[in-house]
PAPAVEX-687584 format. One line per field, with one value per residue: residue in one letter; x, y negated, z negated of N, C-alpha, C, O in turn; residue number from 1. Coordinates in pm, 1 decimal. Layout:
% PAPAVEX-687584
type (A	...)
n_x (X	...)
n_y (Y	...)
n_z (Z	...)
ca_x (X	...)
ca_y (Y	...)
ca_z (Z	...)
c_x (X	...)
c_y (Y	...)
c_z (Z	...)
o_x (X	...)
o_y (Y	...)
o_z (Z	...)
seq (NUM	...)
% end
This chain:
% PAPAVEX-687584
type (M	G	T	T	T	F	T	G	A	V	R	S	E	S	T	F	K	T	V	S	K	D	G	T	S	G	A	I	T	E	V	A	T	I	G	D	G	P	V	S	L	A	D	S	N	V	T	L	T	N	A	T	H	S	G	R	I	L	L	V	P	D	G	G	Q	D	N	T	Y	T	L	P	A	P	I	A	G	S	V	F	R	F	V	Y	A	G	G	A	A	D	A	T	D	A	I	I	V	T	P	G	N	T	N	F	Y	I	G	G	V	T	F	L	D	S	D	N	E	I	S	S	V	F	S	D	G	N	S	N	S	S	I	Q	L	N	V	P	A	G	F	D	V	T	I	V	G	L	N	T	T	N	Y	Q	I	F	G	T	V	T	G	A	T	A	P	A	F	A	D	Q)
n_x (2266.0	2078.6	1817.4	1876.7	1831.9	1851.2	1875.6	1935.7	2092.9	2231.4	2530.1	2734.9	3032.0	3064.4	2861.9	2555.2	2464.5	2215.2	2154.1	2051.6	1959.0	2014.9	1820.6	1856.3	2135.7	2294.9	2412.7	2517.3	2315.8	2385.6	2146.5	2107.5	2282.7	2277.4	2302.9	2554.8	2656.3	2525.7	2479.3	2662.0	2555.6	2678.2	2662.9	2587.9	2471.6	2372.6	2440.5	2318.5	2398.4	2263.8	2449.2	2604.8	2429.4	2164.6	1960.9	2049.9	2062.3	2030.1	2195.0	2085.1	2231.8	2211.0	2147.2	2383.3	2283.3	2018.4	2001.0	2008.4	1947.7	1982.1	1819.1	1895.6	1798.1	1501.3	1526.8	1363.5	1288.3	1482.4	1552.4	1555.2	1649.3	1595.0	1709.9	1647.4	1912.3	2003.8	2047.0	1885.2	1608.7	1611.6	1726.5	1709.7	1616.6	1535.0	1556.3	1430.2	1494.3	1378.6	1563.4	1434.7	1122.6	1015.5	1003.4	866.0	693.3	495.1	243.4	298.7	337.7	307.9	223.3	357.8	274.0	433.8	244.3	93.9	-94.6	-208.4	-147.7	-169.0	11.6	19.1	193.8	116.5	84.1	138.6	345.5	493.0	794.8	999.5	1008.2	1017.2	1127.9	1052.2	1245.8	1236.5	1208.5	1239.0	1270.9	1172.3	1203.9	1105.9	1196.5	1072.1	1194.1	978.0	983.8	1082.1	1017.3	862.8	883.7	775.8	659.4	674.6	628.2	743.3	710.2	811.7	779.7	707.6	651.2	463.9	567.3	642.4	522.3	620.0	656.7	976.3)
n_y (-8374.5	-8569.2	-8809.5	-9130.7	-9382.6	-9697.3	-9972.7	-10216.8	-10487.8	-10429.3	-10385.0	-10519.8	-10566.0	-10565.6	-10424.2	-10261.2	-9933.2	-9769.2	-9431.5	-9095.1	-8775.2	-8476.1	-8202.0	-7899.2	-7897.3	-8023.5	-8293.9	-8641.2	-8892.2	-9288.6	-9492.3	-9769.9	-10117.9	-10300.6	-10644.8	-10745.0	-10982.8	-11133.6	-10963.8	-11076.0	-10980.6	-10909.8	-11066.9	-10865.3	-10516.7	-10360.1	-10073.9	-10004.1	-9893.1	-9724.8	-9753.4	-9986.8	-10172.7	-10169.0	-10267.6	-10551.8	-10866.0	-10959.3	-11112.5	-11277.9	-11360.4	-11628.1	-11530.2	-11424.6	-11277.6	-11057.9	-10846.1	-10545.1	-10397.2	-10069.9	-9894.9	-9653.6	-9338.1	-9290.1	-9321.7	-9270.8	-9591.4	-9730.8	-10069.8	-10319.0	-10616.8	-10866.1	-11181.6	-11445.2	-11635.6	-11828.3	-12232.0	-12307.7	-12265.0	-11970.4	-11837.8	-11567.9	-11240.5	-11034.5	-10704.0	-10451.2	-10128.7	-9806.9	-9457.1	-9294.4	-9204.5	-9043.7	-9127.7	-9415.9	-9727.1	-9880.3	-10114.8	-10463.0	-10748.5	-11124.7	-11362.6	-11699.5	-11905.5	-12152.7	-12339.7	-12389.2	-12178.0	-11906.7	-11554.1	-11216.0	-10940.3	-10584.0	-10253.2	-9929.5	-9737.3	-9461.0	-9424.8	-9601.2	-9737.9	-9906.5	-10306.5	-10590.6	-10896.8	-11183.5	-11432.4	-11625.4	-11902.0	-11857.8	-11589.1	-11386.4	-11061.7	-10767.4	-10420.4	-10131.2	-9825.2	-9551.1	-9255.0	-8992.0	-9019.8	-9218.5	-9606.4	-9877.0	-10175.9	-10562.2	-10916.9	-11234.9	-11414.9	-11676.7	-11877.9	-11936.1	-11703.4	-11409.1	-11146.1	-10804.2	-10464.9	-10149.0	-9814.3	-9629.0)
n_z (-9524.3	-9765.5	-9785.0	-9845.2	-10085.2	-10164.4	-10437.6	-10452.1	-10281.5	-9936.5	-9780.3	-9531.9	-9355.3	-9084.8	-8869.3	-8864.6	-8805.2	-8639.5	-8632.7	-8475.2	-8525.8	-8404.2	-8468.8	-8397.5	-8316.1	-8434.2	-8323.3	-8303.0	-8193.6	-8126.8	-8214.2	-8234.5	-8258.6	-8527.0	-8646.1	-8499.2	-8255.6	-7972.2	-7628.7	-7349.2	-7038.9	-6721.3	-6379.7	-6176.6	-6108.1	-6395.8	-6604.8	-6906.5	-7266.4	-7545.2	-7773.6	-7729.1	-7627.7	-7750.0	-7978.9	-8002.0	-7866.1	-7522.4	-7288.4	-6993.7	-6713.3	-6478.1	-6181.7	-5903.8	-5700.1	-5665.8	-6000.1	-6155.2	-6422.1	-6567.1	-6815.1	-7072.0	-7150.1	-7311.6	-7658.1	-7932.4	-8159.2	-8022.6	-7898.2	-7695.4	-7612.0	-7360.4	-7284.4	-7084.6	-6982.4	-6784.1	-6693.9	-6527.7	-6320.7	-6175.6	-5845.4	-5782.4	-5844.1	-6175.6	-6254.0	-6427.6	-6518.7	-6601.3	-6658.6	-6464.8	-6286.6	-6452.1	-6704.6	-6818.6	-6836.6	-7117.2	-7141.5	-7099.5	-7027.4	-7069.8	-6853.5	-6760.0	-6571.8	-6386.4	-6274.5	-6456.0	-6542.7	-6713.9	-6715.4	-6775.6	-6708.5	-6639.9	-6678.4	-6503.5	-6727.9	-6657.3	-6471.7	-6424.3	-6371.7	-6349.4	-6358.7	-6209.6	-6260.2	-6109.1	-5948.3	-6200.1	-6402.0	-6717.7	-6966.2	-7216.9	-7256.2	-7433.6	-7468.7	-7619.7	-7724.4	-7757.8	-7775.0	-7646.1	-7390.2	-7330.7	-7283.2	-7462.5	-7371.6	-7383.5	-7378.8	-7269.6	-6939.9	-6740.4	-6483.7	-6102.4	-5945.8	-6029.1	-6244.1	-6136.4	-6168.8	-6074.8	-5960.9	-5919.0)
ca_x (2251.0	1915.6	1775.3	1975.9	1788.7	1933.0	1751.5	2020.7	2109.9	2336.2	2598.2	2816.6	3120.4	3089.7	2698.4	2502.4	2417.5	2105.6	2170.9	1946.7	2053.9	1950.3	1781.0	1901.8	2277.8	2345.7	2436.1	2446.2	2341.3	2336.2	1997.5	2087.5	2335.5	2210.6	2400.1	2618.5	2604.8	2455.9	2586.1	2634.2	2539.1	2735.1	2620.3	2589.6	2380.2	2439.1	2369.7	2313.7	2380.3	2231.8	2550.5	2642.7	2326.6	2018.5	1922.5	2109.5	1983.8	2110.8	2160.5	2060.3	2248.7	2134.6	2223.4	2396.7	2182.5	1966.1	2092.0	1930.2	1963.3	1934.0	1796.3	1926.1	1680.6	1460.7	1506.2	1250.4	1373.5	1579.6	1534.4	1662.4	1574.0	1615.6	1644.9	1713.6	2000.7	2024.5	2032.6	1800.5	1546.1	1679.1	1674.6	1738.2	1536.2	1657.2	1521.9	1491.8	1433.1	1437.7	1653.5	1380.9	975.7	948.5	1020.8	784.7	676.9	375.3	189.9	316.9	392.8	214.0	303.1	322.0	281.0	451.6	176.1	16.1	-182.8	-176.5	-213.9	-113.9	72.7	50.6	218.7	-12.5	112.0	178.0	469.3	567.9	933.7	1059.5	963.6	1062.6	1117.3	1062.0	1288.0	1227.5	1254.3	1298.8	1173.6	1204.1	1120.4	1181.3	1157.6	1141.3	1188.1	839.6	999.0	1195.2	998.3	852.2	917.6	689.0	736.6	597.6	743.0	642.6	782.4	769.2	836.6	628.5	586.4	447.5	644.5	564.3	559.3	651.7	752.6	1118.0)
ca_y (-8496.6	-8619.3	-8950.8	-9229.4	-9481.3	-9859.0	-10053.7	-10351.8	-10519.4	-10326.8	-10524.2	-10483.0	-10676.6	-10564.4	-10380.6	-10131.6	-9871.1	-9652.9	-9314.4	-8987.1	-8601.2	-8335.0	-8081.2	-7806.1	-7885.6	-8148.8	-8393.4	-8742.8	-9032.7	-9399.3	-9591.9	-9942.9	-10159.3	-10386.1	-10742.0	-10777.0	-11103.4	-11090.3	-10946.3	-11133.1	-10882.2	-10925.9	-11087.2	-10753.3	-10415.6	-10324.9	-9930.8	-9995.4	-9772.2	-9750.5	-9771.0	-10098.1	-10245.3	-10151.7	-10372.3	-10685.2	-10984.2	-10925.0	-11250.1	-11248.7	-11476.6	-11721.7	-11432.9	-11483.5	-11187.4	-10981.5	-10771.4	-10433.1	-10357.5	-9987.7	-9865.1	-9548.8	-9232.0	-9347.5	-9273.5	-9352.7	-9686.2	-9813.4	-10180.1	-10389.7	-10781.2	-10938.1	-11304.0	-11539.3	-11753.3	-11925.4	-12349.8	-12360.2	-12166.8	-11859.5	-11805.4	-11433.1	-11121.2	-10952.2	-10603.4	-10377.8	-10011.5	-9677.3	-9379.2	-9258.1	-9199.8	-8929.5	-9221.3	-9473.4	-9841.6	-9854.7	-10211.3	-10558.8	-10895.3	-11262.8	-11468.3	-11812.2	-11955.5	-12277.9	-12411.3	-12381.0	-12092.5	-11758.0	-11443.8	-11091.4	-10812.8	-10498.4	-10109.9	-9835.7	-9652.6	-9343.9	-9385.0	-9756.3	-9758.5	-10066.6	-10426.8	-10709.1	-11053.9	-11231.7	-11598.1	-11666.8	-12005.3	-11788.0	-11474.8	-11337.3	-10934.4	-10701.3	-10273.0	-10045.9	-9665.9	-9507.8	-9101.0	-8965.3	-9045.8	-9346.0	-9732.5	-10004.0	-10334.9	-10703.5	-11054.0	-11346.8	-11418.8	-11794.0	-11891.0	-11946.3	-11581.2	-11331.7	-11017.8	-10678.4	-10348.5	-10035.5	-9704.2	-9665.4)
ca_z (-9624.7	-9783.1	-9759.5	-9944.6	-10157.2	-10228.7	-10528.2	-10447.3	-10143.6	-9880.6	-9728.1	-9404.7	-9324.1	-8956.3	-8860.3	-8913.1	-8678.4	-8679.8	-8571.8	-8461.5	-8539.6	-8322.4	-8585.6	-8363.2	-8254.2	-8533.1	-8234.1	-8367.0	-8124.9	-8177.9	-8138.6	-8235.0	-8376.1	-8587.1	-8689.1	-8361.0	-8175.5	-7831.6	-7541.6	-7237.7	-6903.9	-6607.8	-6286.6	-6129.1	-6172.8	-6507.7	-6685.5	-7047.3	-7358.3	-7696.7	-7828.4	-7686.9	-7607.0	-7832.0	-8092.5	-7989.8	-7776.7	-7427.7	-7224.6	-6867.0	-6653.1	-6362.4	-6100.3	-5791.7	-5613.7	-5757.9	-6048.9	-6204.0	-6565.3	-6615.3	-6964.3	-7089.3	-7150.7	-7441.6	-7777.6	-8048.1	-8223.8	-7963.8	-7873.5	-7615.0	-7585.2	-7236.8	-7295.0	-6960.8	-7006.3	-6731.2	-6713.3	-6439.6	-6252.9	-6078.0	-5718.8	-5732.8	-5958.0	-6252.8	-6240.1	-6551.0	-6471.6	-6649.9	-6558.7	-6348.7	-6324.7	-6584.5	-6822.6	-6787.4	-6956.6	-7167.8	-7193.3	-7035.5	-7035.2	-7045.7	-6721.3	-6788.0	-6443.4	-6378.3	-6187.7	-6557.8	-6526.3	-6800.7	-6703.3	-6803.0	-6604.6	-6711.0	-6598.2	-6484.6	-6831.7	-6655.6	-6382.0	-6363.3	-6462.6	-6281.4	-6373.6	-6139.8	-6303.8	-5995.2	-5953.3	-6337.0	-6485.2	-6834.9	-7005.3	-7335.4	-7306.2	-7547.6	-7493.7	-7722.3	-7694.6	-7799.0	-7819.7	-7515.1	-7263.7	-7294.8	-7355.2	-7503.6	-7284.3	-7405.3	-7392.9	-7158.0	-6830.5	-6727.0	-6290.1	-6023.1	-5907.8	-6165.4	-6232.9	-6075.7	-6220.5	-6003.4	-5957.5	-5864.0)
c_x (2113.2	1925.8	1874.6	1894.8	1881.3	1838.6	1793.1	2035.2	2258.9	2394.7	2713.7	2895.8	3137.1	2927.7	2675.9	2436.0	2341.7	2119.6	2031.9	1983.5	1990.2	1950.8	1860.1	2104.1	2356.8	2445.1	2412.9	2470.8	2322.9	2215.0	2042.5	2237.9	2310.3	2333.5	2482.7	2569.8	2577.3	2583.3	2555.5	2631.0	2596.6	2622.8	2645.2	2481.2	2462.8	2383.1	2403.9	2293.9	2331.0	2334.7	2636.2	2560.2	2198.3	2045.1	2030.0	2036.9	2103.3	2092.3	2173.9	2110.8	2181.9	2205.7	2259.0	2322.2	2126.8	1974.2	1953.7	1978.5	1911.5	1913.0	1850.5	1801.3	1658.6	1464.4	1417.5	1339.9	1444.5	1483.2	1610.5	1595.9	1639.9	1593.1	1726.0	1816.2	2081.6	2001.1	1944.9	1726.1	1615.8	1637.8	1694.3	1628.5	1603.1	1546.3	1562.6	1418.9	1492.1	1513.6	1569.6	1188.9	936.1	946.6	968.0	759.0	520.1	340.9	272.0	345.5	279.5	302.0	281.6	354.5	316.7	358.9	37.3	-95.5	-115.1	-236.1	-141.6	-88.6	86.0	93.2	129.6	-5.0	120.2	266.7	519.5	700.0	1045.6	973.5	1061.8	1064.0	1161.6	1097.5	1245.5	1257.8	1305.4	1216.7	1215.9	1126.0	1175.9	1081.4	1180.9	1107.1	1081.7	874.2	1118.8	1156.1	935.0	893.7	810.4	762.5	633.6	671.4	660.0	811.3	722.4	843.1	687.8	596.1	591.8	556.8	550.7	623.4	552.8	682.7	874.1	1156.2)
c_y (-8500.7	-8780.4	-9055.8	-9344.7	-9589.5	-9903.0	-10176.7	-10364.0	-10413.7	-10451.6	-10438.0	-10581.3	-10672.9	-10546.5	-10277.7	-10063.1	-9733.3	-9545.5	-9221.1	-8855.2	-8538.5	-8248.0	-7961.2	-7780.5	-7988.2	-8286.4	-8519.0	-8873.4	-9133.4	-9442.5	-9730.6	-9951.8	-10266.2	-10506.0	-10793.7	-10912.0	-11037.2	-11051.3	-11003.1	-11060.6	-10966.2	-10972.4	-10955.2	-10633.9	-10345.8	-10159.1	-9976.2	-9874.3	-9862.0	-9814.9	-9919.4	-10202.7	-10269.0	-10233.8	-10502.7	-10750.3	-10981.7	-11047.6	-11246.2	-11372.2	-11527.4	-11615.1	-11494.7	-11404.2	-11104.7	-10874.8	-10672.5	-10371.2	-10207.1	-9940.7	-9707.4	-9463.5	-9291.7	-9215.3	-9364.0	-9466.8	-9753.3	-9913.6	-10259.6	-10492.1	-10807.8	-11084.9	-11391.4	-11670.0	-11848.5	-12087.5	-12453.9	-12243.2	-12083.1	-11864.3	-11667.5	-11388.4	-11076.4	-10860.0	-10493.6	-10220.0	-9916.4	-9575.6	-9310.5	-9268.3	-9122.5	-9027.4	-9356.8	-9624.5	-9822.3	-10035.8	-10317.5	-10686.8	-11001.9	-11315.0	-11581.1	-11888.7	-12077.3	-12401.5	-12403.5	-12302.7	-11982.1	-11656.8	-11301.9	-10986.8	-10707.9	-10365.0	-10046.4	-9743.8	-9495.8	-9311.3	-9510.2	-9749.2	-9883.3	-10182.7	-10520.0	-10851.4	-11147.1	-11408.8	-11652.1	-11811.8	-11972.2	-11685.7	-11425.2	-11173.4	-10822.7	-10570.0	-10195.2	-9879.7	-9603.7	-9323.9	-9089.0	-8947.9	-9144.7	-9498.5	-9831.8	-10103.3	-10435.6	-10861.0	-11158.8	-11380.5	-11569.6	-11803.6	-11911.9	-11832.7	-11491.6	-11205.9	-10880.4	-10556.0	-10246.3	-9940.2	-9748.5	-9607.2)
c_z (-9645.0	-9767.0	-9881.8	-9990.2	-10223.5	-10296.6	-10519.8	-10306.7	-10093.7	-9813.5	-9654.5	-9391.0	-9163.4	-8900.8	-8917.7	-8784.2	-8704.2	-8563.9	-8586.7	-8473.9	-8454.4	-8411.2	-8526.1	-8377.9	-8331.8	-8442.9	-8308.3	-8222.0	-8146.7	-8110.4	-8134.9	-8287.6	-8396.2	-8662.3	-8612.7	-8318.5	-8041.7	-7721.1	-7396.2	-7084.2	-6818.1	-6450.8	-6161.4	-6163.1	-6269.2	-6561.8	-6853.7	-7132.3	-7493.0	-7757.3	-7835.0	-7701.6	-7690.6	-7974.5	-8111.5	-7849.5	-7646.7	-7288.3	-7055.5	-6809.0	-6539.4	-6257.2	-6002.3	-5680.2	-5741.2	-5843.5	-6089.4	-6309.7	-6584.2	-6741.6	-6973.7	-7128.0	-7286.5	-7528.3	-7859.1	-8136.7	-8162.0	-7908.3	-7792.4	-7535.2	-7475.8	-7250.3	-7156.5	-7014.7	-6903.1	-6787.4	-6636.5	-6391.9	-6179.6	-5967.1	-5712.7	-5853.8	-6060.3	-6257.0	-6370.0	-6516.8	-6581.3	-6588.9	-6465.8	-6373.1	-6370.3	-6716.4	-6800.9	-6864.6	-6982.4	-7200.8	-7065.3	-7064.4	-7008.1	-6935.1	-6727.8	-6644.4	-6453.3	-6328.3	-6302.4	-6588.4	-6625.2	-6738.1	-6781.7	-6694.0	-6662.9	-6599.5	-6599.0	-6632.5	-6801.1	-6530.0	-6354.4	-6417.0	-6392.8	-6337.2	-6305.0	-6187.5	-6154.1	-6006.4	-6066.8	-6355.9	-6646.0	-6850.8	-7128.2	-7332.5	-7361.9	-7487.6	-7570.5	-7717.4	-7775.6	-7879.2	-7665.7	-7396.3	-7226.0	-7348.3	-7379.1	-7429.1	-7351.8	-7412.8	-7287.5	-7081.9	-6776.4	-6524.4	-6225.3	-5952.2	-6009.4	-6093.1	-6183.2	-6179.3	-6124.5	-6035.1	-5918.5	-5758.1)
o_x (2032.6	2024.4	1923.4	1892.9	1964.0	1722.9	1719.8	2002.0	2344.7	2348.4	2767.7	2849.7	3208.3	2864.7	2742.8	2375.3	2379.3	2103.2	1937.5	2075.1	1873.2	2058.3	1939.6	2171.7	2467.2	2529.5	2310.0	2572.3	2217.0	2185.7	2016.9	2304.8	2312.1	2433.5	2505.6	2455.2	2599.4	2703.1	2450.0	2721.9	2576.8	2519.5	2722.9	2400.6	2572.2	2262.2	2517.6	2217.3	2342.2	2318.0	2712.9	2587.3	2139.6	2144.3	2078.0	1976.4	2224.7	1995.3	2279.4	2058.0	2085.4	2328.6	2207.3	2300.1	2165.7	1954.9	1836.0	2060.0	1793.5	2020.4	1842.8	1696.0	1746.5	1436.9	1402.4	1450.8	1490.7	1368.4	1730.8	1521.2	1758.5	1478.9	1848.1	1784.3	2181.4	1949.7	1924.7	1768.4	1696.8	1518.8	1696.6	1571.7	1725.9	1434.7	1675.7	1298.7	1601.1	1538.3	1631.8	1138.5	816.6	888.1	1055.7	820.2	439.2	414.3	303.0	394.6	179.3	424.9	163.8	469.7	245.0	385.0	-80.9	-188.4	6.7	-354.9	-43.2	-168.8	169.0	53.9	40.3	-103.8	111.6	269.6	592.1	700.8	1162.5	857.5	1179.0	979.4	1274.6	1020.5	1199.4	1367.7	1393.1	1113.9	1338.9	1017.9	1290.8	960.8	1296.4	993.5	1112.6	824.3	1201.6	1215.5	934.0	938.2	753.5	884.4	518.7	780.3	544.7	929.8	600.4	934.3	580.5	498.0	692.6	601.2	429.1	728.0	442.7	744.6	898.7	1266.9)
o_y (-8450.4	-8849.7	-9019.9	-9427.1	-9571.2	-9892.7	-10264.5	-10278.9	-10355.1	-10564.0	-10333.8	-10693.8	-10756.8	-10651.5	-10212.0	-10117.0	-9630.6	-9562.4	-9241.9	-8833.1	-8575.2	-8201.8	-7912.7	-7689.8	-8029.8	-8356.6	-8527.8	-8922.2	-9136.7	-9434.6	-9802.7	-9861.0	-10348.4	-10465.4	-10910.9	-10949.9	-10920.4	-11079.1	-10983.0	-11098.5	-11087.4	-10909.9	-10970.9	-10661.8	-10291.6	-10141.6	-9974.0	-9781.0	-9978.3	-9930.6	-9953.3	-10305.0	-10377.1	-10243.6	-10539.3	-10693.0	-10996.3	-11058.6	-11209.3	-11480.0	-11461.5	-11620.3	-11603.2	-11461.0	-11090.2	-10771.5	-10701.6	-10281.4	-10202.3	-9944.8	-9642.2	-9526.5	-9333.2	-9096.4	-9486.1	-9434.9	-9851.2	-9884.6	-10271.5	-10481.1	-10774.9	-11127.8	-11393.1	-11773.1	-11917.6	-12101.0	-12575.1	-12130.1	-12138.2	-11891.8	-11637.9	-11464.3	-11071.9	-10911.5	-10459.8	-10208.8	-9926.2	-9589.7	-9258.7	-9332.1	-9097.8	-8994.2	-9426.7	-9630.5	-9770.3	-10088.1	-10269.1	-10698.8	-10977.7	-11310.1	-11603.7	-11925.7	-12143.1	-12521.5	-12408.2	-12349.2	-11963.7	-11657.4	-11325.9	-10959.8	-10710.9	-10357.5	-10072.3	-9672.0	-9412.2	-9197.4	-9524.5	-9758.3	-9913.0	-10151.2	-10525.0	-10923.3	-11167.8	-11493.9	-11763.0	-11837.1	-12041.0	-11669.3	-11428.2	-11154.1	-10786.9	-10576.2	-10171.5	-9833.4	-9610.0	-9276.8	-9164.4	-8887.4	-9177.6	-9503.7	-9863.8	-10117.8	-10397.5	-10880.2	-11152.4	-11379.0	-11584.2	-11739.1	-11905.2	-11850.9	-11479.2	-11179.7	-10863.2	-10553.0	-10255.8	-9935.4	-9865.1	-9632.2)
o_z (-9566.8	-9742.2	-9989.0	-9898.7	-10312.8	-10255.9	-10565.5	-10224.1	-10159.7	-9794.1	-9691.6	-9410.2	-9108.2	-8888.0	-8997.5	-8691.6	-8760.8	-8443.0	-8662.9	-8394.6	-8443.4	-8449.5	-8606.6	-8426.3	-8296.7	-8498.6	-8375.4	-8172.2	-8209.3	-7991.1	-8038.5	-8336.9	-8304.5	-8721.3	-8642.8	-8343.2	-8009.4	-7715.7	-7336.0	-7010.3	-6826.3	-6426.9	-6067.2	-6251.9	-6253.6	-6547.2	-6900.8	-7108.7	-7531.6	-7796.0	-7925.0	-7764.5	-7694.5	-8046.6	-8218.7	-7758.9	-7660.6	-7213.2	-7003.8	-6836.3	-6500.8	-6253.4	-5975.8	-5573.2	-5857.1	-5779.4	-6068.1	-6288.6	-6618.7	-6801.7	-6869.5	-7137.6	-7362.0	-7512.3	-7855.8	-8179.5	-8220.7	-7874.6	-7815.5	-7438.0	-7479.4	-7233.6	-7141.3	-7073.9	-6923.3	-6898.5	-6644.1	-6415.4	-6105.1	-5952.0	-5593.2	-5932.3	-6053.4	-6263.7	-6404.9	-6493.1	-6637.5	-6469.2	-6373.1	-6465.5	-6353.4	-6819.5	-6750.1	-6971.2	-6905.5	-7284.7	-6956.5	-7176.7	-6940.7	-6929.8	-6700.0	-6621.7	-6528.7	-6336.6	-6268.5	-6654.5	-6624.9	-6705.9	-6851.7	-6604.6	-6753.9	-6483.0	-6679.6	-6647.5	-6891.1	-6483.6	-6256.0	-6539.8	-6417.3	-6363.9	-6342.1	-6134.4	-6109.8	-6050.9	-6039.8	-6306.5	-6698.3	-6785.1	-7132.7	-7388.2	-7335.7	-7463.3	-7605.7	-7706.8	-7894.6	-7981.4	-7614.5	-7307.1	-7107.4	-7463.0	-7274.7	-7420.3	-7374.4	-7466.8	-7244.7	-7115.2	-6768.9	-6472.6	-6285.3	-5880.1	-6079.0	-5981.3	-6191.7	-6244.2	-6070.4	-6141.4	-5887.6	-5710.4)
seq (1	2	3	4	5	6	7	8	9	10	11	12	13	14	15	16	17	18	19	20	21	22	23	24	25	26	27	28	29	30	31	32	33	34	35	36	37	38	39	40	41	42	43	44	45	46	47	48	49	50	51	52	53	54	55	56	57	58	59	60	61	62	63	64	65	66	67	68	69	70	71	72	73	74	75	76	77	78	79	80	81	82	83	84	85	86	87	88	89	90	91	92	93	94	95	96	97	98	99	100	101	102	103	104	105	106	107	108	109	110	111	112	113	114	115	116	117	118	119	120	121	122	123	124	125	126	127	128	129	130	131	132	133	134	135	136	137	138	139	140	141	142	143	144	145	146	147	148	149	150	151	152	153	154	155	156	157	158	159	160	161	162	163	164	165	166	167	168)
% end
């Protein structure tokens, strides 16, 4: 099927799904769901999927322990936006990882230190596949699939301890 062009508004009573199609096998992969409500992530380790989590705001709770959120393999155009949803500064960490060190972050986040200092924290751009948001008071971090290898990361993190990029 070719490209469809609309000249007027396109309307859905539910959501829109962005998909990619493998040119060889014809397999369809969901990239993002657009127009659906936020997802409240569990206070536990969570493995994310494109079909459920991409394209939606991901509300991260005030954790009872450090929680790890594992991204799926990168797909160009997938978008994961993590927003801290706790009512007070968290005493635990939120850790966001890619499927492995061959899928890494490019970019960084702005750190708003609760001691009134502002700085930037960057990934190394060639192997850092984990970001640890240490005892945050708040964050709004967006991660975008650039291709089948890399994720672009940007956003802000507020707290007393700087976030840290690392290899897994």
